[in-house]
N, CA, C and O atoms as CSV, one atom per row, in Angstrom:
chain,resi,resn,atom,element,x,y,z
A,1,MET,N,N,1.227,-0.896,0.066
A,1,MET,CA,C,-0.026,0.236,-0.312
A,1,MET,C,C,0.728,1.419,-0.657
A,1,MET,O,O,1.941,1.210,-0.614
A,2,SER,N,N,0.522,2.166,-0.866
A,2,SER,CA,C,1.326,3.307,-0.637
A,2,SER,C,C,0.968,4.679,0.141
A,2,SER,O,O,0.011,4.668,0.915
A,3,ASP,N,N,1.643,5.738,-0.032
A,3,ASP,CA,C,1.277,6.679,1.241
A,3,ASP,C,C,0.001,7.369,0.584
A,3,ASP,O,O,-0.978,7.882,1.124
A,4,GLU,N,N,0.285,7.236,-0.568
A,4,GLU,CA,C,-0.969,8.159,-1.715
A,4,GLU,C,C,-2.373,7.404,-0.647
A,4,GLU,O,O,-3.121,8.194,-0.071
A,5,GLU,N,N,-2.615,5.777,-0.474
A,5,GLU,CA,C,-3.770,5.489,-0.648
A,5,GLU,C,C,-4.008,4.850,0.839
A,5,GLU,O,O,-4.917,4.068,1.115
A,6,GLN,N,N,-3.108,5.292,1.654
A,6,GLN,CA,C,-3.219,5.498,3.579
A,6,GLN,C,C,-4.034,6.297,3.896
A,6,GLN,O,O,-3.359,7.202,4.385
A,7,PRO,N,N,-5.071,6.584,3.950
A,7,PRO,CA,C,-6.549,7.620,5.206
A,7,PRO,C,C,-4.859,8.668,5.830
A,7,PRO,O,O,-3.918,7.992,6.246
A,8,LYS,N,N,-4.721,10.281,5.797
A,8,LYS,CA,C,-4.237,11.424,6.436
A,8,LYS,C,C,-4.860,11.452,7.331
A,8,LYS,O,O,-4.160,11.751,8.299
A,9,ASP,N,N,-5.890,11.295,7.593
A,9,ASP,CA,C,-6.608,11.294,8.924
A,9,ASP,C,C,-6.490,10.216,10.105
A,9,ASP,O,O,-7.298,10.056,11.020
A,10,ASP,N,N,-5.232,9.475,9.863
A,10,ASP,CA,C,-5.633,8.473,11.845
A,10,ASP,C,C,-4.939,9.163,12.706
A,10,ASP,O,O,-5.154,8.953,13.900
A,11,ARG,N,N,-4.484,9.612,12.526
A,11,ARG,CA,C,-3.573,10.011,14.169
A,11,ARG,C,C,-4.245,10.802,14.596
A,11,ARG,O,O,-4.270,10.904,15.822
A,12,PRO,N,N,-5.100,11.724,13.756
A,12,PRO,CA,C,-5.683,13.150,14.023
A,12,PRO,C,C,-7.493,12.087,14.567
A,12,PRO,O,O,-8.477,12.728,14.935
A,13,MET,N,N,-7.505,11.226,14.521
A,13,MET,CA,C,-9.350,10.779,14.822
A,13,MET,C,C,-8.417,9.951,16.431
A,13,MET,O,O,-8.809,10.112,17.586
A,14,ALA,N,N,-7.112,9.067,15.997
A,14,ALA,CA,C,-7.042,8.137,17.344
A,14,ALA,C,C,-6.528,10.287,18.785
A,14,ALA,O,O,-6.565,10.248,20.015
A,15,ASP,N,N,-6.286,11.192,18.222
A,15,ASP,CA,C,-6.336,11.933,19.729
A,15,ASP,C,C,-7.504,12.743,19.703
A,15,ASP,O,O,-7.884,13.600,20.501
A,16,ASP,N,N,-7.760,12.532,19.169
A,16,ASP,CA,C,-9.314,12.803,19.561
A,16,ASP,C,C,-10.107,11.666,20.142
A,16,ASP,O,O,-11.139,11.790,20.801
A,17,GLU,N,N,-9.321,10.202,19.722
A,17,GLU,CA,C,-10.088,9.652,21.410
A,17,GLU,C,C,-9.584,9.576,22.011
A,17,GLU,O,O,-10.101,8.886,22.890
A,18,GLU,N,N,-8.270,10.009,22.344
A,18,GLU,CA,C,-7.254,9.479,23.241
A,18,GLU,C,C,-8.441,11.282,24.325
A,18,GLU,O,O,-9.040,11.510,25.375
A,19,THR,N,N,-8.167,11.753,23.419
A,19,THR,CA,C,-9.009,13.471,23.779
A,19,THR,C,C,-10.245,12.561,25.405
A,19,THR,O,O,-10.270,12.420,26.627
A,20,GLU,N,N,-11.067,12.206,24.057
A,20,GLU,CA,C,-12.208,12.022,24.715
A,20,GLU,C,C,-11.825,10.893,26.104
A,20,GLU,O,O,-12.532,10.808,27.108
A,21,ASN,N,N,-10.674,10.168,25.887
A,21,ASN,CA,C,-10.890,8.809,27.070
A,21,ASN,C,C,-10.290,10.236,27.955
A,21,ASN,O,O,-10.948,10.564,28.942
A,22,ARG,N,N,-9.058,11.063,27.596
A,22,ARG,CA,C,-8.839,11.915,28.985
A,22,ARG,C,C,-10.272,12.747,29.563
A,22,ARG,O,O,-10.516,13.120,30.710
A,23,GLU,N,N,-10.676,12.812,28.954
A,23,GLU,CA,C,-11.842,13.833,29.203
A,23,GLU,C,C,-12.352,12.685,30.433
A,23,GLU,O,O,-12.248,12.622,31.658
A,24,PHE,N,N,-12.752,12.124,29.718
A,24,PHE,CA,C,-13.884,10.927,29.956
A,24,PHE,C,C,-13.559,10.734,32.059
A,24,PHE,O,O,-14.076,11.196,33.076
A,25,ALA,N,N,-12.437,9.800,31.727
A,25,ALA,CA,C,-11.571,9.785,32.935
A,25,ALA,C,C,-11.269,10.888,34.044
A,25,ALA,O,O,-10.776,10.808,35.170
A,26,GLU,N,N,-11.694,11.806,33.387
A,26,GLU,CA,C,-11.074,13.013,34.261
A,26,GLU,C,C,-12.332,12.845,34.903
A,26,GLU,O,O,-12.284,12.363,36.035
A,27,ARG,N,N,-13.879,13.248,34.253
A,27,ARG,CA,C,-14.925,12.908,34.434
A,27,ARG,C,C,-15.321,12.240,35.747
A,27,ARG,O,O,-15.857,12.633,36.783
A,28,MET,N,N,-14.934,11.289,35.381
A,28,MET,CA,C,-15.336,9.832,36.686
A,28,MET,C,C,-14.501,10.127,37.526
A,28,MET,O,O,-14.733,9.969,38.725
A,29,ARG,N,N,-13.318,10.635,37.053
A,29,ARG,CA,C,-12.411,10.948,38.718
A,29,ARG,C,C,-12.606,11.798,39.640
A,29,ARG,O,O,-12.390,11.511,40.818
A,30,ARG,N,N,-13.089,13.102,39.217
A,30,ARG,CA,C,-14.313,14.131,39.776
A,30,ARG,C,C,-15.453,14.160,40.475
A,30,ARG,O,O,-15.796,14.765,41.491
A,31,TYR,N,N,-16.329,12.900,39.284
A,31,TYR,CA,C,-17.134,11.827,40.945
A,31,TYR,C,C,-17.239,11.278,41.439
A,31,TYR,O,O,-18.214,11.015,42.143
A,32,LEU,N,N,-15.608,10.474,41.259
A,32,LEU,CA,C,-15.686,10.003,42.375
A,32,LEU,C,C,-15.283,10.508,43.190
A,32,LEU,O,O,-15.359,10.086,44.344
A,33,ASP,N,N,-14.538,11.930,42.735
A,33,ASP,CA,C,-14.212,13.031,44.439
A,33,ASP,C,C,-15.139,13.316,45.218
A,33,ASP,O,O,-15.132,13.715,46.383
A,34,TYR,N,N,-16.290,12.990,44.202
A,34,TYR,CA,C,-17.822,14.417,45.274
A,34,TYR,C,C,-18.289,13.133,46.245
A,34,TYR,O,O,-18.931,13.174,47.294
A,35,ALA,N,N,-17.564,11.612,45.298
A,35,ALA,CA,C,-18.907,10.220,45.999
A,35,ALA,C,C,-17.391,10.241,47.637
A,35,ALA,O,O,-17.865,9.957,48.737
A,36,VAL,N,N,-16.550,10.412,47.618
A,36,VAL,CA,C,-16.117,9.933,48.393
A,36,VAL,C,C,-15.345,10.938,49.399
A,36,VAL,O,O,-14.646,10.626,50.363
A,37,LEU,N,N,-15.781,12.732,48.725
A,37,LEU,CA,C,-16.386,13.351,49.964
A,37,LEU,C,C,-17.907,13.612,50.423
A,37,LEU,O,O,-18.338,14.218,51.404
A,38,ALA,N,N,-18.336,13.182,49.748
A,38,ALA,CA,C,-19.676,13.140,50.467
A,38,ALA,C,C,-19.309,11.475,51.733
A,38,ALA,O,O,-19.524,11.553,52.942
A,39,GLY,N,N,-18.838,10.352,51.146
A,39,GLY,CA,C,-18.690,9.497,52.103
A,39,GLY,C,C,-18.193,9.803,53.297
A,39,GLY,O,O,-18.711,9.520,54.378
A,40,LEU,N,N,-16.556,10.747,53.010
A,40,LEU,CA,C,-16.435,11.288,54.617
A,40,LEU,C,C,-17.239,11.858,55.634
A,40,LEU,O,O,-17.416,11.840,56.852
A,41,LEU,N,N,-17.720,12.464,54.396
A,41,LEU,CA,C,-19.129,13.883,55.784
A,41,LEU,C,C,-19.742,12.699,56.034
A,41,LEU,O,O,-19.486,12.383,57.195
A,42,LEU,N,N,-20.276,12.075,55.620
A,42,LEU,CA,C,-21.536,11.349,56.807
A,42,LEU,C,C,-20.630,10.455,57.374
A,42,LEU,O,O,-20.962,10.169,58.524
A,43,LEU,N,N,-19.418,9.803,56.927
A,43,LEU,CA,C,-19.085,8.498,58.580
A,43,LEU,C,C,-18.566,10.140,59.214
A,43,LEU,O,O,-19.237,10.234,60.242
A,44,ALA,N,N,-17.967,11.058,59.130
A,44,ALA,CA,C,-17.558,11.707,59.957
A,44,ALA,C,C,-18.889,12.486,61.244
A,44,ALA,O,O,-18.811,12.790,62.434
A,45,LEU,N,N,-19.804,12.542,60.394
A,45,LEU,CA,C,-20.979,12.773,60.778
A,45,LEU,C,C,-21.619,11.619,62.330
A,45,LEU,O,O,-22.166,11.864,63.405
A,46,ILE,N,N,-21.091,10.204,61.534
A,46,ILE,CA,C,-21.602,9.605,62.400
A,46,ILE,C,C,-20.265,8.869,63.639
A,46,ILE,O,O,-20.365,8.345,64.748
A,47,ALA,N,N,-19.550,9.062,63.083
A,47,ALA,CA,C,-18.551,8.783,63.876
A,47,ALA,C,C,-18.239,10.461,65.191
A,47,ALA,O,O,-18.097,10.355,66.410
A,48,ALA,N,N,-18.229,11.105,64.802
A,48,ALA,CA,C,-18.482,12.391,65.513
A,48,ALA,C,C,-19.810,12.073,66.525
A,48,ALA,O,O,-19.676,11.692,67.688
A,49,LEU,N,N,-21.407,12.354,65.709
A,49,LEU,CA,C,-22.031,12.275,66.961
A,49,LEU,C,C,-21.669,10.997,67.957
A,49,LEU,O,O,-21.670,11.230,69.166
A,50,GLN,N,N,-21.292,9.365,67.397
A,50,GLN,CA,C,-21.192,8.588,68.368
A,50,GLN,C,C,-20.109,9.336,69.022
A,50,GLN,O,O,-20.654,10.096,69.823
A,51,PHE,N,N,-18.707,9.496,69.065
A,51,PHE,CA,C,-18.365,10.128,70.229
A,51,PHE,C,C,-17.767,10.906,70.764
A,51,PHE,O,O,-16.648,11.034,71.259
A,52,TYR,N,N,-19.114,11.741,70.548
A,52,TYR,CA,C,-19.280,12.884,71.461
A,52,TYR,C,C,-20.139,12.229,71.780
A,52,TYR,O,O,-19.993,12.013,70.577
A,53,LEU,N,N,-21.482,11.242,72.417
A,53,LEU,CA,C,-21.954,10.717,73.223
A,53,LEU,C,C,-21.274,10.325,74.265
A,53,LEU,O,O,-21.179,10.854,75.372
A,54,ASN,N,N,-20.550,8.843,73.624
A,54,ASN,CA,C,-19.839,8.155,74.180
A,54,ASN,C,C,-18.203,9.070,76.216
A,54,ASN,O,O,-17.818,8.806,77.356
A,55,ALA,N,N,-18.041,10.368,74.750
A,55,ALA,CA,C,-16.698,11.253,75.804
A,55,ALA,C,C,-17.252,12.058,76.524
A,55,ALA,O,O,-16.556,12.403,77.479
A,56,SER,N,N,-18.742,12.746,76.434
A,56,SER,CA,C,-19.510,13.172,76.962
A,56,SER,C,C,-20.235,12.750,78.283
A,56,SER,O,O,-20.755,13.322,79.241
A,57,GLN,N,N,-19.991,11.336,77.820
A,57,GLN,CA,C,-20.292,10.821,78.929
A,57,GLN,C,C,-19.464,10.242,80.128
A,57,GLN,O,O,-19.786,10.006,81.293
A,58,THR,N,N,-18.126,10.074,79.347
A,58,THR,CA,C,-17.156,10.184,80.524
A,58,THR,C,C,-16.541,11.119,80.973
A,58,THR,O,O,-15.831,10.990,81.970
A,59,ILE,N,N,-16.703,12.415,80.242
A,59,ILE,CA,C,-16.316,13.419,80.998
A,59,ILE,C,C,-17.186,14.280,82.092
A,59,ILE,O,O,-16.883,15.067,82.989
A,60,THR,N,N,-18.611,13.658,81.498
A,60,THR,CA,C,-19.528,13.605,83.531
A,60,THR,C,C,-18.784,12.195,84.637
A,60,THR,O,O,-18.895,12.291,85.859
A,61,THR,N,N,-18.400,11.544,84.294
A,61,THR,CA,C,-18.065,10.685,85.116
A,61,THR,C,C,-16.825,10.104,85.732
A,61,THR,O,O,-16.562,9.087,86.374
A,62,TRP,N,N,-15.939,11.508,85.133
A,62,TRP,CA,C,-14.783,11.129,85.572
A,62,TRP,C,C,-14.542,12.441,85.852
A,62,TRP,O,O,-14.563,12.552,87.078
A,63,VAL,N,N,-14.333,13.453,85.352
A,63,VAL,CA,C,-14.479,15.494,85.681
A,63,VAL,C,C,-15.051,15.525,87.280
A,63,VAL,O,O,-15.286,14.608,88.068
A,64,ASN,N,N,-15.124,16.452,87.355
A,64,ASN,CA,C,-15.355,17.676,88.427
A,64,ASN,C,C,-16.481,18.080,87.422
A,64,ASN,O,O,-16.527,18.035,86.193
A,65,PRO,N,N,-17.131,18.380,88.113
A,65,PRO,CA,C,-18.601,19.419,87.860
A,65,PRO,C,C,-17.899,20.618,87.524
A,65,PRO,O,O,-18.599,21.270,86.749
A,66,GLU,N,N,-16.856,21.168,87.765
A,66,GLU,CA,C,-16.977,22.835,87.430
A,66,GLU,C,C,-15.510,22.755,86.960
A,66,GLU,O,O,-14.664,23.534,87.400
A,67,TYR,N,N,-15.086,21.319,85.606
A,67,TYR,CA,C,-14.162,21.663,84.372
A,67,TYR,C,C,-14.886,20.844,83.988
A,67,TYR,O,O,-14.509,19.673,84.012
A,68,ARG,N,N,-15.752,21.073,83.663
A,68,ARG,CA,C,-16.725,20.003,82.937
A,68,ARG,C,C,-16.521,20.333,81.728
A,68,ARG,O,O,-15.785,19.744,80.937
A,69,ALA,N,N,-17.686,22.075,81.367
A,69,ALA,CA,C,-17.505,23.278,80.819
A,69,ALA,C,C,-16.583,23.709,80.093
A,69,ALA,O,O,-16.944,24.293,79.071
A,70,PRO,N,N,-14.175,23.497,80.519
A,70,PRO,CA,C,-13.594,23.666,79.857
A,70,PRO,C,C,-13.702,21.442,78.822
A,70,PRO,O,O,-14.107,20.839,77.828
A,71,PHE,N,N,-13.396,21.375,79.376
A,71,PHE,CA,C,-13.412,19.421,78.853
A,71,PHE,C,C,-14.146,19.987,77.808
A,71,PHE,O,O,-13.663,20.592,76.851
A,72,GLN,N,N,-15.868,19.673,78.117
A,72,GLN,CA,C,-16.514,19.543,76.590
A,72,GLN,C,C,-15.892,20.212,75.715
A,72,GLN,O,O,-15.455,19.635,74.719
A,73,ALA,N,N,-15.660,22.031,75.958
A,73,ALA,CA,C,-15.509,22.823,74.537
A,73,ALA,C,C,-14.128,22.451,73.707
A,73,ALA,O,O,-13.965,22.537,72.489
A,74,ALA,N,N,-13.336,22.084,74.541
A,74,ALA,CA,C,-11.857,21.530,74.206
A,74,ALA,C,C,-12.231,20.603,73.284
A,74,ALA,O,O,-12.176,20.922,72.096
A,75,PHE,N,N,-12.787,18.969,73.755
A,75,PHE,CA,C,-12.855,18.056,73.196
A,75,PHE,C,C,-14.092,18.635,71.925
A,75,PHE,O,O,-14.046,17.801,71.021
A,76,ASN,N,N,-14.867,19.458,71.667
A,76,ASN,CA,C,-15.544,20.240,70.768
A,76,ASN,C,C,-14.997,20.807,69.404
A,76,ASN,O,O,-15.480,20.762,68.273
A,77,LEU,N,N,-13.262,21.625,70.118
A,77,LEU,CA,C,-13.136,22.369,69.166
A,77,LEU,C,C,-12.014,21.375,68.472
A,77,LEU,O,O,-11.655,21.654,67.328
A,78,VAL,N,N,-11.534,20.393,69.035
A,78,VAL,CA,C,-10.648,18.916,68.178
A,78,VAL,C,C,-11.812,18.420,67.641
A,78,VAL,O,O,-11.612,18.552,66.434
A,79,LEU,N,N,-12.779,17.988,67.758
A,79,LEU,CA,C,-13.916,17.230,67.319
A,79,LEU,C,C,-13.790,18.212,65.393
A,79,LEU,O,O,-13.699,17.679,64.287
A,80,LEU,N,N,-13.846,19.790,65.772
A,80,LEU,CA,C,-14.360,20.752,64.518
A,80,LEU,C,C,-12.839,20.689,63.410
A,80,LEU,O,O,-12.655,20.350,62.241
A,81,LEU,N,N,-11.811,21.301,64.706
A,81,LEU,CA,C,-10.706,20.925,63.392
A,81,LEU,C,C,-10.174,20.192,63.142
A,81,LEU,O,O,-9.170,20.309,62.439
A,82,GLY,N,N,-10.813,18.583,63.823
A,82,GLY,CA,C,-10.197,17.610,62.504
A,82,GLY,C,C,-11.462,17.579,60.942
A,82,GLY,O,O,-11.200,17.593,59.740
A,83,ALA,N,N,-12.536,17.542,61.518
A,83,ALA,CA,C,-13.293,17.347,60.477
A,83,ALA,C,C,-13.415,18.315,59.416
A,83,ALA,O,O,-13.821,18.011,58.295
A,84,ALA,N,N,-12.990,19.747,59.836
A,84,ALA,CA,C,-12.623,21.020,58.845
A,84,ALA,C,C,-11.589,20.786,58.415
A,84,ALA,O,O,-11.600,20.998,57.202
A,85,LEU,N,N,-10.031,20.219,58.995
A,85,LEU,CA,C,-8.601,20.060,57.663
A,85,LEU,C,C,-10.049,18.491,56.919
A,85,LEU,O,O,-10.685,18.872,55.937
A,86,GLY,N,N,-10.165,17.982,57.095
A,86,GLY,CA,C,-9.868,16.700,56.305
A,86,GLY,C,C,-11.509,17.492,55.442
A,86,GLY,O,O,-11.155,17.799,54.303
A,87,VAL,N,N,-12.378,17.705,55.558
A,87,VAL,CA,C,-13.058,18.726,54.082
A,87,VAL,C,C,-11.897,19.402,53.543
A,87,VAL,O,O,-11.909,19.392,52.312
A,88,SER,N,N,-10.660,20.127,54.179
A,88,SER,CA,C,-10.434,21.064,52.699
A,88,SER,C,C,-9.369,20.407,51.711
A,88,SER,O,O,-9.013,20.679,50.564
A,89,VAL,N,N,-8.948,19.255,52.800
A,89,VAL,CA,C,-8.237,18.105,52.201
A,89,VAL,C,C,-9.115,17.870,50.752
A,89,VAL,O,O,-8.872,18.240,49.603
A,90,GLN,N,N,-10.213,17.109,51.315
A,90,GLN,CA,C,-10.342,16.937,50.079
A,90,GLN,C,C,-10.909,17.794,48.864
A,90,GLN,O,O,-10.870,17.475,47.676
A,91,LEU,N,N,-11.585,19.257,49.566
A,91,LEU,CA,C,-12.402,20.134,48.687
A,91,LEU,C,C,-11.309,20.502,47.842
A,91,LEU,O,O,-11.439,20.528,46.619
A,92,ARG,N,N,-10.285,20.776,48.398
A,92,ARG,CA,C,-8.697,21.038,47.526
A,92,ARG,C,C,-8.106,20.590,46.818
A,92,ARG,O,O,-7.369,21.256,46.091
A,93,ARG,N,N,-8.231,18.790,46.725
A,93,ARG,CA,C,-8.515,18.623,45.624
A,93,ARG,C,C,-9.248,18.149,45.114
A,93,ARG,O,O,-8.890,16.994,44.880
A,94,LEU,N,N,-10.315,18.386,44.696
A,94,LEU,CA,C,-11.774,18.611,44.077
A,94,LEU,C,C,-11.386,20.119,43.272
A,94,LEU,O,O,-11.923,20.500,42.232
A,95,THR,N,N,-10.419,20.785,43.966
A,95,THR,CA,C,-10.292,22.407,42.784
A,95,THR,C,C,-8.902,22.525,42.126
A,95,THR,O,O,-8.317,23.440,41.547
A,96,SER,N,N,-8.667,21.541,42.365
A,96,SER,CA,C,-7.268,21.169,42.319
A,96,SER,C,C,-7.411,21.340,40.533
A,96,SER,O,O,-6.655,22.279,40.283
A,97,ASP,N,N,-7.867,20.986,39.563
A,97,ASP,CA,C,-8.203,20.181,38.337
A,97,ASP,C,C,-8.645,21.874,37.767
A,97,ASP,O,O,-9.084,22.048,36.630
């Protein structure tokens, strides 16, 4: 087969397919990132609620009444900072694209 008989636009079609595949993969990765974020938020909510209830009971049992409020405040702050860190990492990942 000579060069004249081969279609000259084979490579651009392959490039178009490769570009479409890459765009599809990027979209799927973005959807997966959003799903991971939603799952992490749900997991964090459930875990935080369970942990909060158990830790509150422990604080009530072991800490003197005059120190309970500061212990509760410190505990809630640690939970809030941990959740904010996880959400910010995932959002940074989603917005970096």
